[in-house]
C-alpha positions, 0 to 999 in steps of 0.5 A: 097191151097195145095188141090186146087193144086191137084184138078186142076193139074196133067196135063201130057205133053210129050217130044219127045226124040231124035230118038232111045231114050226112050221117057220120060214123062214130068210132072207138079204139084204134080207129080213133088214134089213126084219125087223130094222128091224120088230122094232126099230121095234115096240119103239121102240129102235135097235141095231147088227149087228156080225159077220164076213162074206165078201168078194170080187169075187163076194160081195155087200155087205153079206154079212148073217148068216142069220136066222129069220123071227120069229113075230108078234106080236113079244115085248115084249123086242126082244132076245129076238126078235132072239136067236131070229132070230139063233139060226141061228148060235150065235156071234151074241150079243144083248144090250140096254143100259140106254139101250135099244140092242140089240147083235147081236155075233158072238163073237170079232169084231175091233172095234178100229176101233169103239174108235178115239177121235175127238177132235171131230165136228161135225154141222150140220143133216144130213138125210141119214143117209149123210152123217152116217155119212160124217162119222164115217168121214171123221174123221182118226183113222179115216182114219189107222187104216185107212191105217196098218193097210192095211184095204181095202173090199169089192170095187167097181170104182168104189171110192172112197178107203178111208175112203169105204166102200160104202153112202155117198152119192157126192153127199150132200145137205148141210144140213137139208131142210124136213119132214125130221129133221136131226142137229146137235151137237158130239161130243168124245173119242168112239169110232166106236161112240159116234158111230154110236149118236149118229146113231141118236138122230136116225135110229133103226134100226141101224148095221152093221159087217162085218169080213172077209178078202179072198181075198188075205188083206187085212182088209176092213171095211164100215159101213152105216146102216139107218134106219126111218121118217123116210127111205124107201129104194127100191132098184130096184123095192122099197121098204125102209121104208113 
């Protein structure tokens, strides 16, 4: 799914700035991910991107919001930089919590799935961020909620069960690997959002939650995790993080 994101994306749009101001490029898809990661990494913080997108057989996953390319050097406050980037859409609100995490959340977004309380999670020397994400989404409470509410996943002819959403490794690497950071620990009575924030402590970057409605009216959700240094992602012939 990530490979398809590169192949069919990278369309560039241009936003005409106010008279006398420098034009700023508006980007979509993988460019957005790289820009967001760069801003967060420069400030040594992590974040989350939560929004409503489009979904259907002809829509790439995730359907990322457009952003303005920020001017360098970045502002000292990452929230200000991201606020400028996401100002393309007035519905996107940016804030920074006391723990440093930067939230980019679309107004009116349905967040009930993020508020599900999980009784217990266990991470045992997990070196693969996608496996850590799979553990959170595979919690019984999350699976039950998805099934009870008839929530689907983005169109994928090779679709896995509903709780194994696109973006997760089909063959995750279990256990810690030499020279690679790993996550361990026990969590009790935490929300899905809290659990994803916990994963970011080991794999800094940002987690993504996309909510959308399929052409036939079914609610669809997509989760993803984009870590910065500590893991190099190569999709096709492009490297996301150097």
